[in-house]
C-alpha positions in Angstrom: -27.7 -2.9 -9.2 -24.8 -3.4 -11.6 -21.3 -4.6 -10.8 -22.3 -5.5 -7.0 -22.6 -8.8 -5.6 -25.2 -7.2 -3.4 -23.9 -8.8 -0.3 -21.7 -8.6 2.8 -20.1 -11.7 4.6 -20.1 -11.0 8.7 -18.1 -13.6 10.5 -17.8 -13.9 14.0 -15.0 -15.1 15.2 -15.2 -15.7 18.4 -18.6 -17.6 18.1 -17.9 -19.3 14.7 -21.1 -17.7 13.8 -22.0 -16.7 9.9 -24.5 -13.9 8.9 -25.0 -12.5 5.2 -26.2 -8.6 5.3 -27.5 -7.7 2.2 -26.8 -3.5 2.3 -29.3 -1.1 1.5 -28.8 0.4 -2.1 -28.3 3.9 -0.7 -25.2 2.7 1.0 -23.3 1.3 -1.6 -24.2 4.8 -3.4 -23.0 6.9 -0.5 -19.5 5.0 -0.4 -19.5 3.2 -3.5 -17.0 0.2 -2.4 -13.2 0.0 -1.4 -11.7 1.8 1.6 -14.9 4.1 2.4 -17.0 0.9 3.0 -14.8 -0.9 4.8 -14.3 2.2 6.9 -17.8 2.6 7.4 -18.1 -1.0 9.2 -14.8 -0.2 10.9 -16.1 3.2 13.0 -19.3 1.3 13.3 -18.3 -2.1 14.6 -15.0 -1.5 16.6 -15.1 0.8 19.8 -13.3 3.4 21.0 -9.4 2.8 22.6 -10.1 -1.0 20.7 -6.6 -3.3 21.1 -5.4 -3.4 17.6 -4.9 -7.6 18.6 -8.2 -7.6 20.3 -11.1 -9.4 19.3 -12.7 -5.9 19.5 -10.8 -4.5 16.2 -12.8 -5.4 13.1 -10.9 -6.4 10.0 -12.8 -5.3 6.8 -12.1 -6.6 3.0 -14.2 -4.8 1.1 -13.7 -5.0 -3.3 -16.4 -2.3 -5.0 -18.9 -2.1 -8.3 -16.3 -2.4 -10.7 -14.3 -5.4 -9.2 -14.6 -8.3 -11.3 -15.4 -6.2 -14.9 -13.3 -6.9 -17.5 -11.0 -3.6 -17.7 -7.6 -3.0 -16.4 -6.9 -2.4 -12.7 -9.8 -3.3 -11.4 -8.8 -6.4 -9.5 -8.2 -4.8 -6.1 -9.1 -5.0 -2.7 -8.8 -3.1 0.7 -8.8 -4.4 3.9 -9.2 -2.1 7.0 -8.9 -2.4 11.0 -7.1 -0.5 13.7 -3.1 -0.3 13.4 -1.2 -2.0 15.4 1.8 -0.5 14.1 0.7 3.2 14.0 -2.7 2.9 16.6 -4.7 4.5 14.5 -6.6 3.8 11.8 -5.0 1.1 9.2 -5.7 0.7 5.0 -4.1 -1.5 2.7 -4.5 -2.0 -1.0 -3.6 -4.8 -3.4 -4.4 -6.4 -6.2 -4.7 -10.0 -8.0 -6.8 -12.4 -9.0 -8.1 -13.1 -5.2 -10.5 -9.6 -5.4 -12.1 -10.5 -8.6 -12.6 -14.2 -7.2 -14.4 -12.7 -4.5 -17.1 -10.7 -6.4 -17.6 -14.1 -8.9 -18.5 -16.0 -5.6 -20.6 -13.8 -4.6 -19.9 -11.5 -2.1 -18.4 -7.2 -1.9 -17.0 -7.8 0.9 -16.1 -9.1 4.2 -16.2 -8.3 8.1 -14.7 -9.9 10.5 -14.7 -9.8 14.0 -13.7 -11.5 17.2 -11.1 -14.2 17.7 -11.4 -17.9 17.6 -9.5 -20.3 19.9 -7.5 -22.3 17.0 -6.1 -21.4 13.3 -9.2 -21.4 11.4 -9.7 -20.4 7.5 -12.2 -19.3 5.8 -14.0 -21.5 2.7 -16.2 -19.3 0.2 -17.3 -21.2 -2.7 -20.4 -19.9 -5.1 -21.7 -17.9 -2.4 -21.7 -20.4 0.5 -19.2 -20.1 3.5 -17.5 -22.1 6.3 -14.6 -21.7 8.5 -12.4 -24.6 8.2 -9.7 -25.7 10.9 -6.1 -24.0 9.8 -4.3 -26.2 12.8 -2.2 -28.1 9.7 -1.3 -24.6 8.2 -0.1 -22.8 11.1 4.0 -21.8 10.5 3.6 -22.7 7.3 5.1 -19.9 4.3 2.8 -18.5 2.0 4.2 -20.5 -0.8 3.4 -24.1 1.6 -0.2 -23.1 2.1 -1.1 -22.3 -1.5 0.4 -25.8 -2.2 -1.1 -27.1 0.5 -4.7 -26.1 0.2 -4.5 -26.4 -3.9 -4.0 -30.4 -3.3 -6.4 -30.3 -0.3 -9.2 -28.5 -2.3 -7.9 -30.6 -5.6 -8.0 -27.3 -7.4 -5.6 -24.9 -8.7 -8.1 -22.1 -9.4 -8.7 -21.1 -5.5 -7.5 -17.8 -5.1 -5.6 -17.6 -1.2 -5.2 -14.5 1.3 -3.3 -15.4 3.9 -1.0 -14.5 6.8 2.5 -16.1 6.8 4.3 -16.9 10.2 5.2 -13.4 10.8 1.4 -12.1 11.0 0.8 -15.2 13.0 3.5 -13.7 15.6 2.2 -10.5 15.3 5.0 -8.2 14.0 3.5 -5.2 13.3 4.3 -4.8 9.6 3.0 -7.8 8.9 1.0 -8.0 5.4 -1.5 -10.0 4.2 -0.8 -11.6 1.0 -2.3 -13.3 -2.3 -0.8 -15.5 -4.6 2.2 -15.3 -2.1 3.3 -11.9 -3.7 0.0 -9.4 -3.6 1.0 -7.5 -0.7 -1.7 -5.9 1.5 1.7 -4.5 2.7 1.3 -1.8 5.0 -0.2 -0.7 8.8 0.0 -3.9 9.9 -2.9 -6.0 8.4 -1.2 -8.9 8.4 -0.5 -9.0 12.6 -4.2 -8.0 12.8 -5.1 -11.2 11.1 -2.8 -13.1 12.4 -3.9 -12.1 16.3 -7.2 -13.0 15.3 -5.8 -16.9 14.5 -7.6 -16.3 10.8 -4.6 -18.1 8.2 -6.5 -17.8 5.2 -9.8 -16.8 3.4 -10.2 -19.0 0.7 -12.5 -18.0 -2.9 -14.0 -20.1 -5.7 -16.2 -18.1 -7.8 -18.8 -19.6 -10.3 -19.7 -17.7 -13.2 -17.0 -15.4 -14.2 -19.1 -12.7 -15.8 -20.1 -9.4 -14.2 -23.5 -8.1 -15.2 -22.8 -4.8 -16.1 -25.1 -1.2 -17.1 -23.5 -0.6 -20.4 -21.0 -3.4 -21.6 -20.2 -1.9 -25.3 -19.9 1.8 -23.5 -16.9 0.1 -21.0 -15.6 -1.8 -24.2 -15.1 1.7 -25.7 -12.6 2.5 -22.9 -11.2 -0.8 -23.2 -10.0 -0.5 -26.6 -8.8 2.8 -26.1 -6.6 1.8 -23.6 -5.1 -1.4 -25.0 -2.8 0.5 -27.8 -1.3 3.2 -25.0 0.5 0.1 -22.3 2.9 -0.4 -26.1 2.7 3.7 -27.1 2.4 5.5 -23.7 6.4 5.9 -22.7 5.3 6.1 -19.3 3.6 2.8 -18.8 5.1 0.7 -21.4 8.5 1.5 -18.7 6.2 0.1 -16.0 4.9 -3.3 -18.4 9.0 -4.4 -19.2 10.4 -3.5 -16.0 7.7 -3.3 -13.4 8.4 -0.3 -11.0 11.7 -1.1 -10.4 12.2 1.1 -13.6 13.0 4.3 -12.1 15.1 3.0 -9.6 18.6 4.8 -11.7 16.4 7.7 -12.6 15.2 8.7 -8.8 18.8 8.8 -7.8 20.5 10.3 -10.9 18.1 13.4 -9.4 19.0 13.0 -5.9 15.5 11.3 -4.4 16.6 7.7 -3.6 16.7 7.2 -0.3 20.3 5.8 0.7 21.7 4.5 4.3 18.7 5.5 5.8 17.7 9.0 4.2 21.0 10.3 4.6 21.7 10.9 0.8 19.4 11.0 -2.1 21.9 9.2 -4.8 23.5 5.7 -4.3 26.5 6.8 -7.0 25.7 6.3 -11.5 27.5 3.1 -10.6 25.7 1.3 -7.6 22.4 2.7 -9.1 22.9 0.7 -12.0 24.2 -3.0 -10.4 20.1 -2.4 -8.6 18.6 -0.7 -11.9 15.9 -2.1 -13.9 18.4 -3.0 -16.9 20.6 -5.6 -14.8 16.8 -7.3 -13.3 15.8 -7.7 -16.9 18.7 -8.9 -18.2 20.1 -11.1 -15.4 17.4 -12.0 -12.9 14.0 -12.1 -14.6 12.5 -15.0 -15.4 12.7 -16.2 -19.2 15.5 -13.6 -19.1 17.5 -15.4 -21.6 14.4 -15.6 -24.1 15.1 -12.2 -24.8 11.4 -12.2 -24.8 10.3 -8.4 -23.7 6.5 -9.3 -24.0 6.6 -12.3 -21.8 10.1 -12.2 -20.1 9.2 -12.2 -16.0 6.1 -10.7 -16.2 2.7 -11.6 -14.5 -0.3 -9.7 -13.7 -3.7 -9.1 -12.1 -6.8 -10.0 -13.2 -8.1 -8.9 -17.0 -4.9 -6.2 -16.9 -3.2 -5.6 -19.6 -0.1 -3.5 -18.0 0.9 -6.6 -16.4 3.7 -4.8 -14.6 4.3 -7.6 -11.6 7.7 -8.5 -12.0 8.6 -12.7 -11.4 12.5 -13.2 -10.4 14.6 -16.5 -10.9 18.0 -16.8 -9.9 20.1 -18.0 -6.8 21.7 -16.2 -3.9 24.6 -18.2 -1.9 23.5 -21.3 -3.1 19.9 -20.5 -1.8 17.4 -20.4 -4.4 15.0 -17.2 -5.3 12.0 -18.6 -6.6 10.0 -17.7 -9.2 6.2 -18.0 -7.4 8.3 -15.5 -4.6 7.7 -13.0 -7.4 10.3 -10.2 -7.6 10.9 -6.8 -5.6 9.3 -3.9 -6.4 10.9 0.1 -6.4 10.4 0.2 -2.9 11.9 -3.5 -2.1 14.7 -2.6 -4.3 15.4 1.1 -2.6 15.0 -0.2 1.0 16.7 -3.2 0.7 19.7 -1.7 -1.5 20.5 1.8 -1.5 18.6 2.8 2.2 20.7 -0.1 3.7 23.9 0.4 1.4 23.3 -2.7 -0.6 24.1 -3.0 -4.4 23.8 -6.8 -4.9 20.7 -7.1 -6.9 20.9 -10.7 -6.0 20.7 -9.9 -1.8 17.7 -7.8 -2.8 16.0 -10.1 -4.8 16.5 -12.9 -1.8 14.9 -10.4 0.6 12.0 -9.8 -1.0 11.3 -13.7 -1.3 11.8 -14.0 2.6 9.0 -10.4 3.0 6.5 -12.6 0.4 7.1 -16.2 2.1 6.8 -14.7 5.7 4.5 -12.0 4.7 5.5 -8.9 5.8 5.2 -5.0 3.8 8.9 -5.0 2.4 8.9 -1.1 3.1 8.8 -0.8 7.0 10.8 -4.5 6.7 14.0 -2.3 4.9 13.5 0.1 6.4 13.8 -1.0 9.8 16.8 -3.3 9.0 18.5 0.4 7.9 17.5 1.9 10.9 19.4 -1.0 12.7 22.5 -0.8 10.6 22.7 2.9 11.5 22.0 2.1 15.1 25.2 -0.5 14.8 27.6 1.8 12.6 27.2 4.9 15.3 27.6 2.1 18.3 24.0 2.5 20.3 23.6 -1.2 19.1 26.3 -3.9 19.7 27.5 -7.9 18.1 26.4 -8.3 22.1 23.2 -7.2 21.2 22.7 -8.8 18.1 23.9 -12.1 18.6 26.3 -11.9 17.1 25.4 -10.1 13.2 27.9 -7.8 12.4 25.8 -5.0 10.6 27.3 -2.7 8.0 26.3 -0.3 5.6 26.7 -2.5 2.0 27.0 -5.8 4.1 24.0 -8.1 2.3 24.7 -11.1 4.2 24.3 -9.5 7.5 21.1 -7.8 6.6 19.4 -10.9 5.6 20.6 -12.6 8.4 18.9 -10.1 11.0 16.1 -9.7 8.6 15.3 -13.3 9.0 15.4 -12.7 12.6 12.9 -10.5 12.3 10.7 -12.3 10.6 10.9 -15.0 13.4 11.1 -12.2 16.4 14.4 -14.1 17.3 17.0 -12.3 19.4 16.9 -8.9 18.8 14.7 -9.4 15.9 12.1 -9.7 18.5 12.9 -5.9 18.8 12.5 -4.4 15.7 10.0 -7.1 14.8 7.7 -4.0 16.9 8.9 -1.6 13.9 11.7 0.9 14.2 10.0 3.9 15.8 8.9 1.2 19.0 12.4 -0.7 19.1 14.1 3.3 18.9 12.0 3.5 22.3 13.4 0.1 23.7 17.0 0.6 22.3 17.4 3.9 24.1 20.8 6.2 23.6 19.8 8.6 20.8 18.0 5.9 18.4 14.7 7.6 17.8 17.0 10.2 15.9 17.6 7.6 13.1 14.2 6.6 12.9 12.8 7.8 9.4 8.2 7.2 9.9 5.5 9.2 10.0 3.0 7.7 12.6 5.4 5.4 13.5 5.1 4.1 10.0 8.5 3.8 7.7 9.1 6.4 4.7 8.4 5.1 1.5 11.4 6.0 -1.0 10.5 9.4 -2.1 12.3 11.9 -0.4 10.3 14.8 1.2 13.7 16.6 1.2 13.1 16.8 -2.9 9.3 16.0 -3.4 8.2 18.8 -0.4 4.5 18.5 -1.0 4.6 14.7 -0.6 5.9 15.2 2.5 3.1 17.3 4.0 1.0 14.1 2.9 3.3 12.1 4.6 2.8 14.0 7.7 -0.9 14.7 7.5 -1.9 10.9 6.1 -4.3 9.2 8.7 -2.7 6.1 8.1 1.1 7.2 8.4 3.8 8.2 5.5 2.5 7.1 2.3 3.4 7.5 -1.3 0.4 6.6 -3.1 -2.3 9.1 -1.3 -1.1 11.8 -3.7 0.6 12.8 -6.8 3.9 13.5 -6.5 5.8 17.4 -7.2 7.4 16.2 -10.5 4.0 15.9 -12.0 2.6 19.4 -11.8 5.5 21.5 -12.9 5.0 24.1 -16.3 8.0 21.8 -17.6 5.9 18.4 -16.9 2.3 20.2 -18.1 3.5 22.1 -21.0 5.6 18.5 -22.3 2.2 16.9 -22.3 -0.6 19.5 -23.0 -2.8 16.3 -24.1 -2.5 14.3 -21.2 -1.0 16.1 -18.2 -2.2 19.1 -18.4 -5.4 17.5 -19.4 -5.5 15.4 -16.3 -5.2 18.0 -13.7 -7.2 20.3 -15.6 -10.2 18.0 -14.9 -9.6 17.8 -11.1 -9.0 21.6 -11.3 -5.7 22.3 -10.9 -4.4 24.4 -13.8 -1.8 26.5 -12.8 1.3 24.7 -12.2 4.3 25.3 -9.7 8.3 25.0 -9.5 8.6 21.6 -8.1 10.6 22.8 -4.8 8.5 25.2 -4.5 5.5 24.6 -1.0 3.1 27.6 -1.7 -0.6 27.3 -1.5 -1.1 26.2 -5.0 0.9 23.7 -4.5 -0.4 22.1 -0.8 -4.0 22.4 -2.8 -2.6 20.3 -6.0 -1.3 18.0 -2.9 -5.1 18.0 -1.2 -7.1 17.4 -4.5 -4.6 14.5 -6.0 -5.0 13.4 -2.3 -8.8 13.3 -2.6 -8.4 11.7 -6.4 -6.2 8.5 -4.9 -8.5 8.6 -2.1 -11.1 8.3 -4.8 -9.4 5.2 -6.6 -9.6 3.5 -3.3 -12.3 3.7 -2.7 -13.0 2.3 -6.2 -10.8 -0.4 -5.8 -8.6 0.3 -8.7 -5.0 0.0 -9.5 -3.3 3.6 -9.0 -0.6 2.6 -11.8 -3.9 2.0 -14.3 -6.4 5.0 -13.3 -5.0 8.6 -11.8 -4.4 12.5 -12.7 -1.0 11.8 -13.9 1.2 10.0 -16.1 -1.0 6.2 -15.5 -2.5 5.1 -18.2 -6.3 6.4 -17.9 -7.6 9.2 -15.8 -10.0 10.3 -13.9 -12.2 10.8 -16.5 -12.4 7.3 -18.3 -12.5 5.9 -13.9 -16.1 8.0 -13.9 -17.3 6.4 -17.4 -16.0 3.0 -16.3 -17.8 3.4 -12.9 -20.7 4.6 -15.1 -20.4 1.9 -17.7 -20.2 -1.1 -15.2 -22.6 0.4 -12.3 -25.5 2.3 -14.2 -24.3 4.9 -11.1 -24.1 8.0 -13.4 -20.6 9.2 -12.3 -18.5 12.6 -12.7 -15.2 13.5 -12.2 -16.5 15.5 -9.0 -18.5 12.9 -7.9 -15.2 10.6 -7.6 -13.5 13.8 -6.0 -16.5 13.5 -3.6 -15.8 9.8 -2.7 -12.4 10.3 -2.3 -12.9 13.2 0.1 -15.8 11.4 2.2 -13.0 8.8 2.4 -10.2 11.0 3.6 -12.7 12.3 6.3 -13.5 9.0 7.3 -9.8 7.7 8.1 -9.6 11.0 10.0 -12.5 10.8 12.4 -11.3 7.6 13.1 -8.2 8.8 13.7 -10.2 11.4 16.6 -12.4 9.0 17.9 -9.2 7.3 19.1 -7.7 11.1 20.2 -5.2 11.1 17.6 -5.1 14.9 16.6 -3.2 17.5 15.3 0.6 16.4 17.0 1.1 13.2 15.3 1.2 15.3 11.9 5.2 15.2 11.9 7.6 14.4 9.8 11.1 12.5 11.5 13.7 14.9 13.0 16.5 13.6 9.9 14.6 15.3 7.1 14.8 18.6 9.3 17.9 18.4 10.8 20.4 16.2 8.8 20.9 18.0 5.2 21.6 15.6 2.3 24.8 14.0 2.0 25.8 14.5 -1.5 23.8 13.8 -4.9 22.4 16.9 -6.9 20.6 17.6 -4.1 23.4 17.5 -1.5 22.5 20.0 1.5 19.1 19.9 1.1 16.9 19.9 4.6 13.5 20.7 4.9 11.7 24.0 7.4 10.0 23.1 10.2 8.1 26.6 9.8 7.4 26.3 6.1 6.2 22.6 6.6 3.8 24.1 9.7 2.6 26.7 7.5 1.6 24.4 4.7 0.3 21.6 7.3 -2.3 24.7 8.5 -2.9 25.8 4.8 -4.0 22.0 4.4 -6.2 22.3 7.4 -7.9 25.3 5.7 -8.5 23.7 2.4 -9.9 20.6 4.1 -12.2 22.1 5.9 -11.0 20.6 9.6 -10.5 22.4 12.4 -6.9 24.1 12.4 -6.5 23.7 16.4 -7.0 19.6 16.4 -6.3 18.9 12.2 -9.6 17.1 12.5 -12.9 17.6 10.6 -15.4 19.5 12.4 -19.5 18.8 11.8 -20.6 21.2 9.7 -17.8 19.2 7.4 -18.6 15.9 8.6 -22.6 17.0 8.1 -21.4 18.4 4.4 -20.1 14.7 3.4 -23.7 12.8 4.7 -21.3 11.9 7.9 -23.0 13.3 10.3 -23.9 9.9 12.2 -19.6 10.1 12.7 -20.1 13.3 14.1 -22.9 12.0 16.5 -20.0 9.0 17.4 -17.2 11.8 17.8 -20.3 13.2 20.3 -19.7 16.9 18.2 
């Protein structure tokens, strides 16, 4: 087969043994790669009821056939395991250069089982692999580890995927990091890796050229895409400002989480203080040069969009280093408006701490907002926090509590469990201030403004996630009419031709949420960036993604095939949860969204209606072909997706 390396590395940390598997071609054709292939190994290797921190939990790192191809958005890796944050399936993607380097080193994925007796790291070079001692790396931050390993290997071109000190300490929302800036952030995969005493996976490839079925066809797609980086308004905003480009507009329309989701608007002046223009003019590396093509921008392997922001500044005489990257929109929102903080330097420093210690900035920021509200309401006091006086807008206090959480010190040890578990420890009504689904903190997009996104937050197998479906504004009559050559065509490509009002939640809107969830699920299986490929505003559409897969792998792929891959992956996720006894009762949204109207802004007074959401979830189950009583896939649905073995695993 073209594109694939044809090898999976299996690592048993308990015995210290390594084996190379050469999967049959049919497995690649069925699962494609990425998330779905990782879930195949997770379900096969992890017994039901496994402890997320136990040796029996499988940790799988998976690429796809297009990883390493010379096209934007392909250098992605998916990590799966049972999540210590949610107790459900864990799934997280990240980019950078590590994924392509692993492919060039000769592997499509790595399956890790067991637990080492001492810290180790995995060294892979040109098809050869070995475990090495990592005792000297334990306790070091991500930047420190990068520097040490580059010196030891006398090679600055190695790529390092690692856990920071937070992962070592099993902070339940710990991330797996590469380049000290690219995070497998969601679902606590870093805590799983840390529990296995696996500090890092270090790779060095050989020839950086991927054998492809039809290089000319791929080249034609690339040549069409490159001019769009500058010509497409959506993509150029992302290229110039990064994801924080939407901060001010989100506040203006009342969709920016503020003060722990109590409001959707941070106010014009406050939003401007933490907006993209201020970062661009003051904080991005090279802001004084005025070169918009280079200013504060880094990229992933072979990507022309270059959306990764890099900052260089100071906060309270503490350096904010470019080696630690810079905040994304989610980071700005969760450490900024959601904590009532309008100082971009505080936010940039918080981002740096999260990247150095290795945690998800969404869960970390949301947990800080939760703690601030608990303090404001008197449920938590200075006696609990070790003298830290938490308050909305107090950046210094927030940073102090964040550092305590990353180090599991004092009250931070409680917060390191995540906001839901922390609320259970605190008691006294603290649960009312948790904004999470399946114990995973909600991202910076408000379901009270985007109702179909709220349905996805509730039903998504690994908890609330903002990149598991397209958002409500992309499927309105106004949006479609404004760009028929782009939005209308891309939605029609996946069978969506009946746009709905933004605030509606009828059957067509639920179908839109499900079908776009299949599309996003397919992208996580193809391991491609959702800022480059997608059914909406992105650089390229699903038709182009099908063309890329065909050109690289030689597997003839259509948009319908992609939706099938996405549906199969979604059912694998749900099947894992079903095996763990997780069903319909976990498909919930936090109390705040129903009972606390937005306090101010354009959507002041907005809430979700429980009956409407419940009906929409039932509609979702029906359209997905899932059991309306349990919300899980029945045998006939699994058999339809060539997953009869999963039905057997579930005892159906």
